[in-house]
PDB file of N, H, CA, C and O in Angstrom:
ATOM      1  N   MET A   1       0.856  -1.170   0.000  1.00  0.00           N
ATOM      2  CA  MET A   1       0.000   0.000   0.000  1.00  0.00           C
ATOM      3  C   MET A   1       0.905   1.237   0.000  1.00  0.00           C
ATOM      4  O   MET A   1       1.835   1.330   0.801  1.00  0.00           O
ATOM      5  N   SER A   2       0.630   2.174  -0.892  1.00  0.00           N
ATOM      6  H   SER A   2      -0.126   2.098  -1.543  1.00  0.00           H
ATOM      7  CA  SER A   2       1.465   3.369  -0.998  1.00  0.00           C
ATOM      8  C   SER A   2       1.159   4.355   0.131  1.00  0.00           C
ATOM      9  O   SER A   2       0.117   4.281   0.782  1.00  0.00           O
ATOM     10  N   ALA A   3       2.095   5.274   0.340  1.00  0.00           N
ATOM     11  H   ALA A   3       2.942   5.334  -0.189  1.00  0.00           H
ATOM     12  CA  ALA A   3       1.925   6.276   1.396  1.00  0.00           C
ATOM     13  C   ALA A   3       0.710   7.155   1.133  1.00  0.00           C
ATOM     14  O   ALA A   3       0.003   7.527   2.070  1.00  0.00           O
ATOM     15  N   SER A   4       0.455   7.492  -0.136  1.00  0.00           N
ATOM     16  H   SER A   4       1.029   7.189  -0.897  1.00  0.00           H
ATOM     17  CA  SER A   4      -0.702   8.344  -0.448  1.00  0.00           C
ATOM     18  C   SER A   4      -2.009   7.617  -0.166  1.00  0.00           C
ATOM     19  O   SER A   4      -2.981   8.239   0.265  1.00  0.00           O
ATOM     20  N   MET A   5      -2.047   6.293  -0.406  1.00  0.00           N
ATOM     21  H   MET A   5      -1.258   5.788  -0.756  1.00  0.00           H
ATOM     22  CA  MET A   5      -3.256   5.514  -0.110  1.00  0.00           C
ATOM     23  C   MET A   5      -3.491   5.452   1.396  1.00  0.00           C
ATOM     24  O   MET A   5      -4.628   5.557   1.855  1.00  0.00           O
ATOM     25  N   ILE A   6      -2.424   5.282   2.158  1.00  0.00           N
ATOM     26  H   ILE A   6      -1.500   5.196   1.785  1.00  0.00           H
ATOM     27  CA  ILE A   6      -2.541   5.239   3.617  1.00  0.00           C
ATOM     28  C   ILE A   6      -3.038   6.585   4.135  1.00  0.00           C
ATOM     29  O   ILE A   6      -3.921   6.632   4.991  1.00  0.00           O
ATOM     30  N   GLU A   7      -2.471   7.686   3.618  1.00  0.00           N
ATOM     31  H   GLU A   7      -1.753   7.648   2.923  1.00  0.00           H
ATOM     32  CA  GLU A   7      -2.891   9.019   4.049  1.00  0.00           C
ATOM     33  C   GLU A   7      -4.347   9.274   3.678  1.00  0.00           C
ATOM     34  O   GLU A   7      -5.098   9.831   4.479  1.00  0.00           O
ATOM     35  N   GLU A   8      -4.756   8.872   2.475  1.00  0.00           N
ATOM     36  H   GLU A   8      -4.146   8.419   1.825  1.00  0.00           H
ATOM     37  CA  GLU A   8      -6.144   9.061   2.046  1.00  0.00           C
ATOM     38  C   GLU A   8      -7.095   8.257   2.926  1.00  0.00           C
ATOM     39  O   GLU A   8      -8.159   8.749   3.303  1.00  0.00           O
ATOM     40  N   GLU A   9      -6.716   7.018   3.256  1.00  0.00           N
ATOM     41  H   GLU A   9      -5.852   6.618   2.950  1.00  0.00           H
ATOM     42  CA  GLU A   9      -7.555   6.189   4.126  1.00  0.00           C
ATOM     43  C   GLU A   9      -7.675   6.811   5.513  1.00  0.00           C
ATOM     44  O   GLU A   9      -8.750   6.785   6.114  1.00  0.00           O
ATOM     45  N   TYR A  10      -6.575   7.373   6.028  1.00  0.00           N
ATOM     46  H   TYR A  10      -5.702   7.395   5.540  1.00  0.00           H
ATOM     47  CA  TYR A  10      -6.602   8.017   7.344  1.00  0.00           C
ATOM     48  C   TYR A  10      -7.541   9.214   7.340  1.00  0.00           C
ATOM     49  O   TYR A  10      -8.306   9.407   8.284  1.00  0.00           O
ATOM     50  N   CYS A  11      -7.489  10.010   6.296  1.00  0.00           N
ATOM     51  H   CYS A  11      -6.867   9.853   5.528  1.00  0.00           H
ATOM     52  CA  CYS A  11      -8.302  11.233   6.233  1.00  0.00           C
ATOM     53  C   CYS A  11      -9.790  10.946   6.106  1.00  0.00           C
ATOM     54  O   CYS A  11     -10.608  11.777   6.501  1.00  0.00           O
ATOM     55  N   THR A  12     -10.158   9.796   5.567  1.00  0.00           N
ATOM     56  H   THR A  12      -9.494   9.121   5.246  1.00  0.00           H
ATOM     57  CA  THR A  12     -11.575   9.487   5.377  1.00  0.00           C
ATOM     58  C   THR A  12     -12.128   8.542   6.438  1.00  0.00           C
ATOM     59  O   THR A  12     -13.339   8.338   6.516  1.00  0.00           O
ATOM     60  N   SER A  13     -11.252   7.966   7.251  1.00  0.00           N
ATOM     61  H   SER A  13     -10.268   8.131   7.187  1.00  0.00           H
ATOM     62  CA  SER A  13     -11.727   7.021   8.267  1.00  0.00           C
ATOM     63  C   SER A  13     -12.286   7.778   9.470  1.00  0.00           C
ATOM     64  O   SER A  13     -11.885   8.912   9.729  1.00  0.00           O
ATOM     65  N   PRO A  14     -13.214   7.153  10.211  1.00  0.00           N
ATOM     66  CA  PRO A  14     -13.763   7.813  11.400  1.00  0.00           C
ATOM     67  C   PRO A  14     -12.673   8.051  12.446  1.00  0.00           C
ATOM     68  O   PRO A  14     -11.748   7.252  12.592  1.00  0.00           O
ATOM     69  N   LYS A  15     -12.796   9.135  13.148  1.00  0.00           N
ATOM     70  H   LYS A  15     -13.547   9.784  13.030  1.00  0.00           H
ATOM     71  CA  LYS A  15     -11.814   9.472  14.181  1.00  0.00           C
ATOM     72  C   LYS A  15     -12.204   8.828  15.511  1.00  0.00           C
ATOM     73  O   LYS A  15     -13.379   8.565  15.768  1.00  0.00           O
ATOM     74  N   THR A  16     -11.218   8.584  16.335  1.00  0.00           N
ATOM     75  H   THR A  16     -10.264   8.797  16.126  1.00  0.00           H
ATOM     76  CA  THR A  16     -11.457   8.030  17.660  1.00  0.00           C
ATOM     77  C   THR A  16     -12.049   9.105  18.554  1.00  0.00           C
ATOM     78  O   THR A  16     -11.665  10.272  18.487  1.00  0.00           O
ATOM     79  N   LYS A  17     -12.974   8.697  19.377  1.00  0.00           N
ATOM     80  H   LYS A  17     -13.286   7.748  19.431  1.00  0.00           H
ATOM     81  CA  LYS A  17     -13.588   9.627  20.316  1.00  0.00           C
ATOM     82  C   LYS A  17     -13.147   9.262  21.729  1.00  0.00           C
ATOM     83  O   LYS A  17     -13.113   8.088  22.097  1.00  0.00           O
ATOM     84  N   LEU A  18     -12.820  10.254  22.490  1.00  0.00           N
ATOM     85  H   LEU A  18     -12.847  11.207  22.191  1.00  0.00           H
ATOM     86  CA  LEU A  18     -12.422  10.052  23.877  1.00  0.00           C
ATOM     87  C   LEU A  18     -13.611  10.396  24.750  1.00  0.00           C
ATOM     88  O   LEU A  18     -14.114  11.519  24.724  1.00  0.00           O
ATOM     89  N   VAL A  19     -14.048   9.430  25.513  1.00  0.00           N
ATOM     90  H   VAL A  19     -13.639   8.518  25.534  1.00  0.00           H
ATOM     91  CA  VAL A  19     -15.183   9.634  26.404  1.00  0.00           C
ATOM     92  C   VAL A  19     -14.700   9.373  27.818  1.00  0.00           C
ATOM     93  O   VAL A  19     -14.061   8.354  28.081  1.00  0.00           O
ATOM     94  N   CYS A  20     -15.001  10.283  28.726  1.00  0.00           N
ATOM     95  H   CYS A  20     -15.520  11.111  28.513  1.00  0.00           H
ATOM     96  CA  CYS A  20     -14.577  10.086  30.106  1.00  0.00           C
ATOM     97  C   CYS A  20     -15.637  10.622  31.055  1.00  0.00           C
ATOM     98  O   CYS A  20     -16.488  11.429  30.680  1.00  0.00           O
ATOM     99  N   THR A  21     -15.563  10.161  32.262  1.00  0.00           N
ATOM    100  H   THR A  21     -14.872   9.506  32.566  1.00  0.00           H
ATOM    101  CA  THR A  21     -16.440  10.634  33.327  1.00  0.00           C
ATOM    102  C   THR A  21     -15.580  11.390  34.324  1.00  0.00           C
ATOM    103  O   THR A  21     -14.511  10.921  34.716  1.00  0.00           O
ATOM    104  N   ILE A  22     -16.044  12.549  34.728  1.00  0.00           N
ATOM    105  H   ILE A  22     -16.912  12.930  34.409  1.00  0.00           H
ATOM    106  CA  ILE A  22     -15.303  13.339  35.706  1.00  0.00           C
ATOM    107  C   ILE A  22     -15.960  13.134  37.065  1.00  0.00           C
ATOM    108  O   ILE A  22     -17.132  13.459  37.258  1.00  0.00           O
ATOM    109  N   ALA A  23     -15.198  12.599  37.992  1.00  0.00           N
ATOM    110  H   ALA A  23     -14.246  12.335  37.835  1.00  0.00           H
ATOM    111  CA  ALA A  23     -15.712  12.326  39.335  1.00  0.00           C
ATOM    112  C   ALA A  23     -15.934  13.629  40.096  1.00  0.00           C
ATOM    113  O   ALA A  23     -15.368  14.667  39.754  1.00  0.00           O
ATOM    114  N   LEU A  24     -16.755  13.560  41.118  1.00  0.00           N
ATOM    115  H   LEU A  24     -17.215  12.717  41.396  1.00  0.00           H
ATOM    116  CA  LEU A  24     -17.053  14.747  41.918  1.00  0.00           C
ATOM    117  C   LEU A  24     -15.794  15.393  42.480  1.00  0.00           C
ATOM    118  O   LEU A  24     -15.733  16.615  42.618  1.00  0.00           O
ATOM    119  N   GLU A  25     -14.788  14.583  42.804  1.00  0.00           N
ATOM    120  H   GLU A  25     -14.837  13.590  42.691  1.00  0.00           H
ATOM    121  CA  GLU A  25     -13.546  15.120  43.355  1.00  0.00           C
ATOM    122  C   GLU A  25     -12.810  15.987  42.338  1.00  0.00           C
ATOM    123  O   GLU A  25     -11.989  16.822  42.716  1.00  0.00           O
ATOM    124  N   MET A  26     -13.099  15.795  41.051  1.00  0.00           N
ATOM    125  H   MET A  26     -13.766  15.116  40.744  1.00  0.00           H
ATOM    126  CA  MET A  26     -12.421  16.532  39.987  1.00  0.00           C
ATOM    127  C   MET A  26     -13.198  17.769  39.546  1.00  0.00           C
ATOM    128  O   MET A  26     -12.776  18.446  38.609  1.00  0.00           O
ATOM    129  N   CYS A  27     -14.300  18.078  40.179  1.00  0.00           N
ATOM    130  H   CYS A  27     -14.643  17.528  40.940  1.00  0.00           H
ATOM    131  CA  CYS A  27     -15.180  19.153  39.722  1.00  0.00           C
ATOM    132  C   CYS A  27     -14.762  20.540  40.187  1.00  0.00           C
ATOM    133  O   CYS A  27     -15.527  21.492  40.028  1.00  0.00           O
ATOM    134  N   GLU A  28     -13.596  20.677  40.744  1.00  0.00           N
ATOM    135  H   GLU A  28     -12.975  19.904  40.873  1.00  0.00           H
ATOM    136  CA  GLU A  28     -13.121  22.005  41.124  1.00  0.00           C
ATOM    137  C   GLU A  28     -12.797  22.777  39.846  1.00  0.00           C
ATOM    138  O   GLU A  28     -12.217  22.223  38.912  1.00  0.00           O
ATOM    139  N   LEU A  29     -13.166  24.038  39.804  1.00  0.00           N
ATOM    140  H   LEU A  29     -13.638  24.489  40.563  1.00  0.00           H
ATOM    141  CA  LEU A  29     -13.007  24.856  38.608  1.00  0.00           C
ATOM    142  C   LEU A  29     -11.568  24.857  38.097  1.00  0.00           C
ATOM    143  O   LEU A  29     -11.346  24.754  36.891  1.00  0.00           O
ATOM    144  N   ASP A  30     -10.590  24.970  38.992  1.00  0.00           N
ATOM    145  H   ASP A  30     -10.770  25.053  39.972  1.00  0.00           H
ATOM    146  CA  ASP A  30      -9.188  24.994  38.571  1.00  0.00           C
ATOM    147  C   ASP A  30      -8.808  23.719  37.831  1.00  0.00           C
ATOM    148  O   ASP A  30      -8.138  23.778  36.800  1.00  0.00           O
ATOM    149  N   ARG A  31      -9.227  22.576  38.342  1.00  0.00           N
ATOM    150  H   ARG A  31      -9.772  22.528  39.179  1.00  0.00           H
ATOM    151  CA  ARG A  31      -8.909  21.294  37.702  1.00  0.00           C
ATOM    152  C   ARG A  31      -9.596  21.162  36.350  1.00  0.00           C
ATOM    153  O   ARG A  31      -8.988  20.694  35.388  1.00  0.00           O
ATOM    154  N   LEU A  32     -10.863  21.573  36.270  1.00  0.00           N
ATOM    155  H   LEU A  32     -11.357  21.953  37.052  1.00  0.00           H
ATOM    156  CA  LEU A  32     -11.587  21.504  35.003  1.00  0.00           C
ATOM    157  C   LEU A  32     -10.935  22.406  33.955  1.00  0.00           C
ATOM    158  O   LEU A  32     -10.809  22.015  32.795  1.00  0.00           O
ATOM    159  N   GLU A  33     -10.526  23.595  34.351  1.00  0.00           N
ATOM    160  H   GLU A  33     -10.629  23.913  35.293  1.00  0.00           H
ATOM    161  CA  GLU A  33      -9.864  24.509  33.417  1.00  0.00           C
ATOM    162  C   GLU A  33      -8.576  23.906  32.881  1.00  0.00           C
ATOM    163  O   GLU A  33      -8.288  24.032  31.690  1.00  0.00           O
ATOM    164  N   VAL A  34      -7.794  23.250  33.737  1.00  0.00           N
ATOM    165  H   VAL A  34      -8.028  23.147  34.704  1.00  0.00           H
ATOM    166  CA  VAL A  34      -6.543  22.618  33.312  1.00  0.00           C
ATOM    167  C   VAL A  34      -6.835  21.488  32.330  1.00  0.00           C
ATOM    168  O   VAL A  34      -6.165  21.379  31.303  1.00  0.00           O
ATOM    169  N   MET A  35      -7.828  20.641  32.627  1.00  0.00           N
ATOM    170  H   MET A  35      -8.372  20.729  33.462  1.00  0.00           H
ATOM    171  CA  MET A  35      -8.160  19.534  31.726  1.00  0.00           C
ATOM    172  C   MET A  35      -8.622  20.035  30.364  1.00  0.00           C
ATOM    173  O   MET A  35      -8.203  19.509  29.334  1.00  0.00           O
ATOM    174  N   VAL A  36      -9.480  21.045  30.354  1.00  0.00           N
ATOM    175  H   VAL A  36      -9.820  21.473  31.192  1.00  0.00           H
ATOM    176  CA  VAL A  36      -9.962  21.596  29.084  1.00  0.00           C
ATOM    177  C   VAL A  36      -8.813  22.235  28.311  1.00  0.00           C
ATOM    178  O   VAL A  36      -8.741  22.094  27.090  1.00  0.00           O
ATOM    179  N   GLU A  37      -7.924  22.926  28.991  1.00  0.00           N
ATOM    180  H   GLU A  37      -7.982  23.041  29.982  1.00  0.00           H
ATOM    181  CA  GLU A  37      -6.781  23.555  28.326  1.00  0.00           C
ATOM    182  C   GLU A  37      -5.862  22.505  27.707  1.00  0.00           C
ATOM    183  O   GLU A  37      -5.380  22.697  26.591  1.00  0.00           O
ATOM    184  N   HIS A  38      -5.609  21.399  28.409  1.00  0.00           N
ATOM    185  H   HIS A  38      -6.000  21.243  29.316  1.00  0.00           H
ATOM    186  CA  HIS A  38      -4.784  20.320  27.851  1.00  0.00           C
ATOM    187  C   HIS A  38      -5.442  19.734  26.605  1.00  0.00           C
ATOM    188  O   HIS A  38      -4.773  19.518  25.594  1.00  0.00           O
ATOM    189  N   ALA A  39      -6.737  19.479  26.670  1.00  0.00           N
ATOM    190  H   ALA A  39      -7.281  19.654  27.491  1.00  0.00           H
ATOM    191  CA  ALA A  39      -7.456  18.926  25.517  1.00  0.00           C
ATOM    192  C   ALA A  39      -7.455  19.918  24.358  1.00  0.00           C
ATOM    193  O   ALA A  39      -7.265  19.524  23.207  1.00  0.00           O
ATOM    194  N   ARG A  40      -7.666  21.205  24.650  1.00  0.00           N
ATOM    195  H   ARG A  40      -7.820  21.525  25.585  1.00  0.00           H
ATOM    196  CA  ARG A  40      -7.665  22.223  23.599  1.00  0.00           C
ATOM    197  C   ARG A  40      -6.304  22.310  22.911  1.00  0.00           C
ATOM    198  O   ARG A  40      -6.226  22.386  21.684  1.00  0.00           O
ATOM    199  N   ARG A  41      -5.244  22.297  23.697  1.00  0.00           N
ATOM    200  H   ARG A  41      -5.307  22.235  24.694  1.00  0.00           H
ATOM    201  CA  ARG A  41      -3.895  22.379  23.143  1.00  0.00           C
ATOM    202  C   ARG A  41      -3.589  21.159  22.273  1.00  0.00           C
ATOM    203  O   ARG A  41      -3.023  21.297  21.189  1.00  0.00           O
ATOM    204  N   LEU A  42      -3.960  19.975  22.740  1.00  0.00           N
ATOM    205  H   LEU A  42      -4.420  19.863  23.620  1.00  0.00           H
ATOM    206  CA  LEU A  42      -3.736  18.757  21.969  1.00  0.00           C
ATOM    207  C   LEU A  42      -4.482  18.811  20.641  1.00  0.00           C
ATOM    208  O   LEU A  42      -3.918  18.484  19.597  1.00  0.00           O
ATOM    209  N   ASN A  43      -5.737  19.221  20.676  1.00  0.00           N
ATOM    210  H   ASN A  43      -6.196  19.487  21.523  1.00  0.00           H
ATOM    211  CA  ASN A  43      -6.519  19.308  19.451  1.00  0.00           C
ATOM    212  C   ASN A  43      -5.983  20.377  18.507  1.00  0.00           C
ATOM    213  O   ASN A  43      -6.030  20.201  17.289  1.00  0.00           O
ATOM    214  N   GLU A  44      -5.480  21.470  19.043  1.00  0.00           N
ATOM    215  H   GLU A  44      -5.442  21.612  20.032  1.00  0.00           H
ATOM    216  CA  GLU A  44      -4.902  22.524  18.213  1.00  0.00           C
ATOM    217  C   GLU A  44      -3.652  22.013  17.501  1.00  0.00           C
ATOM    218  O   GLU A  44      -3.441  22.315  16.327  1.00  0.00           O
ATOM    219  N   GLU A  45      -2.825  21.243  18.202  1.00  0.00           N
ATOM    220  H   GLU A  45      -2.996  20.998  19.156  1.00  0.00           H
ATOM    221  CA  GLU A  45      -1.613  20.686  17.605  1.00  0.00           C
ATOM    222  C   GLU A  45      -1.942  19.701  16.496  1.00  0.00           C
ATOM    223  O   GLU A  45      -1.244  19.655  15.483  1.00  0.00           O
ATOM    224  N   LYS A  46      -2.991  18.915  16.674  1.00  0.00           N
ATOM    225  H   LYS A  46      -3.558  18.952  17.497  1.00  0.00           H
ATOM    226  CA  LYS A  46      -3.359  17.884  15.704  1.00  0.00           C
ATOM    227  C   LYS A  46      -4.288  18.406  14.610  1.00  0.00           C
ATOM    228  O   LYS A  46      -4.486  17.736  13.596  1.00  0.00           O
ATOM    229  N   GLY A  47      -4.857  19.590  14.805  1.00  0.00           N
ATOM    230  H   GLY A  47      -4.697  20.134  15.628  1.00  0.00           H
ATOM    231  CA  GLY A  47      -5.720  20.172  13.789  1.00  0.00           C
ATOM    232  C   GLY A  47      -7.134  19.631  13.775  1.00  0.00           C
ATOM    233  O   GLY A  47      -7.807  19.683  12.746  1.00  0.00           O
ATOM    234  N   HIS A  48      -7.593  19.114  14.897  1.00  0.00           N
ATOM    235  H   HIS A  48      -7.046  19.071  15.733  1.00  0.00           H
ATOM    236  CA  HIS A  48      -8.953  18.582  14.986  1.00  0.00           C
ATOM    237  C   HIS A  48      -9.768  19.421  15.959  1.00  0.00           C
ATOM    238  O   HIS A  48      -9.227  20.061  16.860  1.00  0.00           O
ATOM    239  N   GLU A  49     -11.083  19.402  15.757  1.00  0.00           N
ATOM    240  H   GLU A  49     -11.523  18.881  15.026  1.00  0.00           H
ATOM    241  CA  GLU A  49     -11.963  20.128  16.664  1.00  0.00           C
ATOM    242  C   GLU A  49     -12.231  19.308  17.917  1.00  0.00           C
ATOM    243  O   GLU A  49     -12.128  18.081  17.900  1.00  0.00           O
ATOM    244  N   MET A  50     -12.575  19.987  18.997  1.00  0.00           N
ATOM    245  H   MET A  50     -12.660  20.984  19.011  1.00  0.00           H
ATOM    246  CA  MET A  50     -12.906  19.327  20.250  1.00  0.00           C
ATOM    247  C   MET A  50     -14.358  19.619  20.593  1.00  0.00           C
ATOM    248  O   MET A  50     -14.824  20.750  20.457  1.00  0.00           O
ATOM    249  N   VAL A  51     -15.056  18.606  21.032  1.00  0.00           N
ATOM    250  H   VAL A  51     -14.677  17.687  21.142  1.00  0.00           H
ATOM    251  CA  VAL A  51     -16.444  18.747  21.453  1.00  0.00           C
ATOM    252  C   VAL A  51     -16.549  18.250  22.885  1.00  0.00           C
ATOM    253  O   VAL A  51     -15.997  17.202  23.223  1.00  0.00           O
ATOM    254  N   ILE A  52     -17.246  18.986  23.718  1.00  0.00           N
ATOM    255  H   ILE A  52     -17.694  19.837  23.444  1.00  0.00           H
ATOM    256  CA  ILE A  52     -17.472  18.577  25.102  1.00  0.00           C
ATOM    257  C   ILE A  52     -18.948  18.252  25.258  1.00  0.00           C
ATOM    258  O   ILE A  52     -19.810  19.074  24.949  1.00  0.00           O
ATOM    259  N   LEU A  53     -19.232  17.052  25.737  1.00  0.00           N
ATOM    260  H   LEU A  53     -18.531  16.384  25.988  1.00  0.00           H
ATOM    261  CA  LEU A  53     -20.607  16.615  25.962  1.00  0.00           C
ATOM    262  C   LEU A  53     -20.887  16.587  27.453  1.00  0.00           C
ATOM    263  O   LEU A  53     -20.010  16.256  28.251  1.00  0.00           O
ATOM    264  N   LEU A  54     -22.091  16.929  27.821  1.00  0.00           N
ATOM    265  H   LEU A  54     -22.804  17.198  27.172  1.00  0.00           H
ATOM    266  CA  LEU A  54     -22.501  16.881  29.219  1.00  0.00           C
ATOM    267  C   LEU A  54     -23.641  15.892  29.371  1.00  0.00           C
ATOM    268  O   LEU A  54     -24.597  15.918  28.596  1.00  0.00           O
ATOM    269  N   ASP A  55     -23.548  15.032  30.351  1.00  0.00           N
ATOM    270  H   ASP A  55     -22.771  15.010  30.981  1.00  0.00           H
ATOM    271  CA  ASP A  55     -24.624  14.101  30.673  1.00  0.00           C
ATOM    272  C   ASP A  55     -25.212  14.578  31.993  1.00  0.00           C
ATOM    273  O   ASP A  55     -24.570  14.500  33.041  1.00  0.00           O
ATOM    274  N   MET A  56     -26.442  15.072  31.926  1.00  0.00           N
ATOM    275  H   MET A  56     -26.964  15.135  31.076  1.00  0.00           H
ATOM    276  CA  MET A  56     -27.050  15.671  33.110  1.00  0.00           C
ATOM    277  C   MET A  56     -28.382  15.004  33.420  1.00  0.00           C
ATOM    278  O   MET A  56     -28.968  14.335  32.570  1.00  0.00           O
ATOM    279  N   LYS A  57     -28.847  15.195  34.638  1.00  0.00           N
ATOM    280  H   LYS A  57     -28.371  15.739  35.329  1.00  0.00           H
ATOM    281  CA  LYS A  57     -30.136  14.647  35.047  1.00  0.00           C
ATOM    282  C   LYS A  57     -31.259  15.287  34.242  1.00  0.00           C
ATOM    283  O   LYS A  57     -31.292  16.506  34.071  1.00  0.00           O
ATOM    284  N   ARG A  58     -32.153  14.486  33.761  1.00  0.00           N
ATOM    285  H   ARG A  58     -32.127  13.496  33.900  1.00  0.00           H
ATOM    286  CA  ARG A  58     -33.361  14.928  33.053  1.00  0.00           C
ATOM    287  C   ARG A  58     -33.076  16.090  32.127  1.00  0.00           C
ATOM    288  O   ARG A  58     -32.183  16.007  31.284  1.00  0.00           O
ATOM    289  N   SER A  59     -33.820  17.167  32.270  1.00  0.00           N
ATOM    290  H   SER A  59     -34.545  17.235  32.955  1.00  0.00           H
ATOM    291  CA  SER A  59     -33.662  18.303  31.359  1.00  0.00           C
ATOM    292  C   SER A  59     -32.957  19.482  32.023  1.00  0.00           C
ATOM    293  O   SER A  59     -33.112  20.622  31.584  1.00  0.00           O
ATOM    294  N   GLU A  60     -32.196  19.222  33.061  1.00  0.00           N
ATOM    295  H   GLU A  60     -32.070  18.296  33.417  1.00  0.00           H
ATOM    296  CA  GLU A  60     -31.507  20.314  33.748  1.00  0.00           C
ATOM    297  C   GLU A  60     -30.342  20.823  32.909  1.00  0.00           C
ATOM    298  O   GLU A  60     -29.477  20.049  32.498  1.00  0.00           O
ATOM    299  N   ILE A  61     -30.326  22.100  32.664  1.00  0.00           N
ATOM    300  H   ILE A  61     -31.029  22.728  32.998  1.00  0.00           H
ATOM    301  CA  ILE A  61     -29.206  22.736  31.983  1.00  0.00           C
ATOM    302  C   ILE A  61     -28.846  23.973  32.794  1.00  0.00           C
ATOM    303  O   ILE A  61     -29.692  24.828  33.053  1.00  0.00           O
ATOM    304  N   HIS A  62     -27.592  24.055  33.189  1.00  0.00           N
ATOM    305  H   HIS A  62     -26.904  23.360  32.979  1.00  0.00           H
ATOM    306  CA  HIS A  62     -27.119  25.220  33.939  1.00  0.00           C
ATOM    307  C   HIS A  62     -26.194  26.002  33.025  1.00  0.00           C
ATOM    308  O   HIS A  62     -25.327  25.422  32.371  1.00  0.00           O
ATOM    309  N   LYS A  63     -26.372  27.299  32.975  1.00  0.00           N
ATOM    310  H   LYS A  63     -27.076  27.770  33.506  1.00  0.00           H
ATOM    311  CA  LYS A  63     -25.490  28.115  32.153  1.00  0.00           C
ATOM    312  C   LYS A  63     -24.964  29.268  32.987  1.00  0.00           C
ATOM    313  O   LYS A  63     -25.551  29.641  34.004  1.00  0.00           O
ATOM    314  N   GLY A  64     -23.866  29.817  32.547  1.00  0.00           N
ATOM    315  H   GLY A  64     -23.390  29.514  31.721  1.00  0.00           H
ATOM    316  CA  GLY A  64     -23.288  30.940  33.266  1.00  0.00           C
ATOM    317  C   GLY A  64     -21.910  30.595  33.788  1.00  0.00           C
ATOM    318  O   GLY A  64     -21.325  29.582  33.406  1.00  0.00           O
ATOM    319  N   ASP A  65     -21.403  31.429  34.652  1.00  0.00           N
ATOM    320  H   ASP A  65     -21.879  32.252  34.963  1.00  0.00           H
ATOM    321  CA  ASP A  65     -20.085  31.263  35.238  1.00  0.00           C
ATOM    322  C   ASP A  65     -20.086  30.013  36.112  1.00  0.00           C
ATOM    323  O   ASP A  65     -20.932  29.870  36.994  1.00  0.00           O
ATOM    324  N   LEU A  66     -19.139  29.108  35.868  1.00  0.00           N
ATOM    325  H   LEU A  66     -18.452  29.223  35.151  1.00  0.00           H
ATOM    326  CA  LEU A  66     -19.096  27.855  36.616  1.00  0.00           C
ATOM    327  C   LEU A  66     -18.885  28.061  38.107  1.00  0.00           C
ATOM    328  O   LEU A  66     -19.263  27.205  38.908  1.00  0.00           O
ATOM    329  N   GLY A  67     -18.293  29.171  38.489  1.00  0.00           N
ATOM    330  H   GLY A  67     -17.986  29.866  37.839  1.00  0.00           H
ATOM    331  CA  GLY A  67     -17.995  29.375  39.897  1.00  0.00           C
ATOM    332  C   GLY A  67     -18.900  30.373  40.584  1.00  0.00           C
ATOM    333  O   GLY A  67     -18.738  30.632  41.777  1.00  0.00           O
ATOM    334  N   GLY A  68     -19.843  30.935  39.864  1.00  0.00           N
ATOM    335  H   GLY A  68     -19.975  30.725  38.895  1.00  0.00           H
ATOM    336  CA  GLY A  68     -20.630  32.006  40.454  1.00  0.00           C
ATOM    337  C   GLY A  68     -22.059  31.623  40.750  1.00  0.00           C
ATOM    338  O   GLY A  68     -22.480  30.487  40.535  1.00  0.00           O
ATOM    339  N   GLU A  69     -22.789  32.590  41.244  1.00  0.00           N
ATOM    340  H   GLU A  69     -22.447  33.514  41.418  1.00  0.00           H
ATOM    341  CA  GLU A  69     -24.196  32.417  41.585  1.00  0.00           C
ATOM    342  C   GLU A  69     -25.101  32.647  40.377  1.00  0.00           C
ATOM    343  O   GLU A  69     -26.323  32.576  40.505  1.00  0.00           O
ATOM    344  N   SER A  70     -24.522  32.921  39.207  1.00  0.00           N
ATOM    345  H   SER A  70     -23.529  32.978  39.103  1.00  0.00           H
ATOM    346  CA  SER A  70     -25.309  33.312  38.045  1.00  0.00           C
ATOM    347  C   SER A  70     -25.877  32.136  37.257  1.00  0.00           C
ATOM    348  O   SER A  70     -26.459  32.342  36.192  1.00  0.00           O
ATOM    349  N   SER A  71     -25.722  30.911  37.752  1.00  0.00           N
ATOM    350  H   SER A  71     -25.249  30.744  38.617  1.00  0.00           H
ATOM    351  CA  SER A  71     -26.249  29.745  37.045  1.00  0.00           C
ATOM    352  C   SER A  71     -27.764  29.831  36.955  1.00  0.00           C
ATOM    353  O   SER A  71     -28.427  30.321  37.869  1.00  0.00           O
ATOM    354  N   THR A  72     -28.299  29.351  35.846  1.00  0.00           N
ATOM    355  H   THR A  72     -27.760  28.953  35.103  1.00  0.00           H
ATOM    356  CA  THR A  72     -29.736  29.351  35.613  1.00  0.00           C
ATOM    357  C   THR A  72     -30.182  27.930  35.340  1.00  0.00           C
ATOM    358  O   THR A  72     -29.541  27.225  34.560  1.00  0.00           O
ATOM    359  N   LYS A  73     -31.252  27.497  35.953  1.00  0.00           N
ATOM    360  H   LYS A  73     -31.773  28.069  36.586  1.00  0.00           H
ATOM    361  CA  LYS A  73     -31.791  26.162  35.712  1.00  0.00           C
ATOM    362  C   LYS A  73     -32.912  26.290  34.688  1.00  0.00           C
ATOM    363  O   LYS A  73     -33.864  27.044  34.888  1.00  0.00           O
ATOM    364  N   ILE A  74     -32.791  25.547  33.589  1.00  0.00           N
ATOM    365  H   ILE A  74     -32.017  24.935  33.427  1.00  0.00           H
ATOM    366  CA  ILE A  74     -33.796  25.564  32.530  1.00  0.00           C
ATOM    367  C   ILE A  74     -34.507  24.227  32.541  1.00  0.00           C
ATOM    368  O   ILE A  74     -33.860  23.181  32.489  1.00  0.00           O
ATOM    369  N   GLU A  75     -35.815  24.245  32.606  1.00  0.00           N
ATOM    370  H   GLU A  75     -36.340  25.095  32.648  1.00  0.00           H
ATOM    371  CA  GLU A  75     -36.575  22.991  32.604  1.00  0.00           C
ATOM    372  C   GLU A  75     -37.511  22.953  31.425  1.00  0.00           C
ATOM    373  O   GLU A  75     -38.239  21.977  31.246  1.00  0.00           O
TER     374      GLU A  75
END
């Protein structure tokens, strides 16, 4: 298989997805900021986009500053 065929196959193949669960002990804002920054930097180096998914109870969505009182609950 030629190098161009390998490169073409890589570009059209599905990308690996990283899925993880963040434990309550890791929910401190400083730690979350560091993890997101590491992921952002890695994706920037590789030229891929990063998506963050949230798994939350029912239809609860909180928006606003992660550390402040400005969170809003949407139902």
